[in-house]
C-alpha positions in Angstrom: -59.4 -1.1 47.9 -60.8 1.0 45.0 -62.3 3.6 47.6 -59.2 4.0 49.5 -60.3 2.0 52.4 -61.4 -1.1 53.8 -64.1 -1.7 56.9 -64.6 -5.0 58.5 -66.0 -6.4 61.4 -63.1 -8.3 63.6 -63.9 -10.1 66.4 -65.2 -7.3 69.0 -64.4 -4.4 67.3 -65.0 -2.6 63.6 -61.9 -2.1 61.8 -61.2 0.6 59.3 -57.9 0.4 57.3 -57.2 3.5 55.6 -55.1 3.1 52.3 -51.7 5.6 52.5 -53.7 7.1 49.3 -57.1 7.8 51.2 -58.0 11.3 51.1 -60.2 12.7 53.8 -63.0 14.7 52.1 -66.7 15.5 52.4 -67.7 13.1 49.5 -66.6 10.0 50.7 -67.5 10.8 54.4 -70.7 10.0 54.6 -70.5 6.7 52.4 -68.1 5.5 55.5 -69.9 7.0 58.5 -73.5 4.6 57.1 -71.2 1.7 56.6 -70.0 2.2 60.1 -73.0 2.9 61.5 -74.4 -0.3 59.6 -71.6 -2.5 61.0 -71.7 -1.3 64.5 -75.5 -1.9 64.8 -75.3 -5.6 63.0 -72.8 -7.1 65.8 -73.6 -4.7 68.7 -70.6 -2.9 69.3 -69.6 0.9 69.7 -66.0 -0.1 69.3 -64.4 1.0 66.1 -60.3 0.8 65.5 -59.0 3.4 62.6 -55.5 2.3 61.1 -53.6 3.7 58.3 -51.0 6.5 57.6 -51.0 10.0 59.4 -52.7 12.2 56.9 -50.0 15.3 56.5 -52.3 17.3 54.8 -53.2 20.7 56.6 -57.3 20.9 56.4 -59.4 23.8 57.3 -60.9 23.9 60.8 -64.3 24.0 59.0 -63.1 20.3 57.8 -62.0 19.0 60.7 -65.0 20.2 62.8 -67.3 18.5 60.6 -65.6 15.7 60.6 -66.0 15.2 64.0 -69.4 16.1 64.5 -69.8 13.0 61.9 -68.8 10.9 64.6 -72.2 11.3 66.0 -73.4 8.8 63.5 -72.8 5.9 65.8 -74.5 5.8 68.9 -72.1 5.7 72.2 -68.6 5.0 70.0 -65.9 4.9 71.0 -63.3 5.6 68.4 -59.5 4.8 68.7 -57.2 5.9 65.6 -53.8 4.2 65.5 -51.1 5.9 62.9 -47.4 4.4 63.3 -45.2 7.8 64.9 -48.5 9.5 65.7 -47.9 12.9 67.2 -50.8 15.0 68.5 -51.6 17.7 66.4 -53.8 21.0 67.1 -56.4 19.4 64.3 -56.2 16.0 66.3 -57.1 17.9 69.6 -59.9 19.7 67.5 -61.4 16.5 66.7 -61.3 14.9 69.6 -63.2 17.8 71.4 -65.8 18.5 68.6 -66.4 14.8 69.2 -66.4 14.6 72.7 -68.9 17.3 72.6 -71.4 14.7 70.8 -70.6 12.3 73.6 -67.9 10.4 71.5 -64.7 8.9 72.6 -61.8 9.7 70.6 -58.3 9.0 71.3 -55.1 8.6 68.8 -52.8 6.2 69.7 -49.1 5.3 68.2 -49.2 1.8 69.1 -51.8 -0.4 67.8 -52.0 -2.7 70.9 -52.5 0.5 73.0 -55.2 1.2 71.1 -57.1 -2.3 71.5 -56.5 -2.2 75.0 -58.1 1.2 75.5 -61.0 0.2 73.5 -61.4 -3.2 75.3 -61.0 -1.5 79.0 -63.1 1.2 78.2 -65.9 0.7 76.1 -69.2 -0.9 77.3 -69.3 -3.4 74.2 
């Protein structure tokens, strides 16, 4: 995992695994969204599950807003985040709100099975 993440199609969704040392930054964001868009299109899905460790770094609100706006790169996206021991923060709530303003459904989970259930029971494909 030289880039700090792996992206692959699994069964009925695109799976993203973030390594413990993955750093959220603008430089890598474009590549990730390009690859997510490709895989979703190729596999006719709008379901994405992101797993890894909760990022503990506080980022500027402008970065959170920019990240939320990038979610619109995948049409009709349903995006579930699974982080063990996840607790909502102001940043996760801002991200969800900005993504929702772009027509993207985002939800954070502390339980992997709950995240997959939410994706499968609610998203159209």
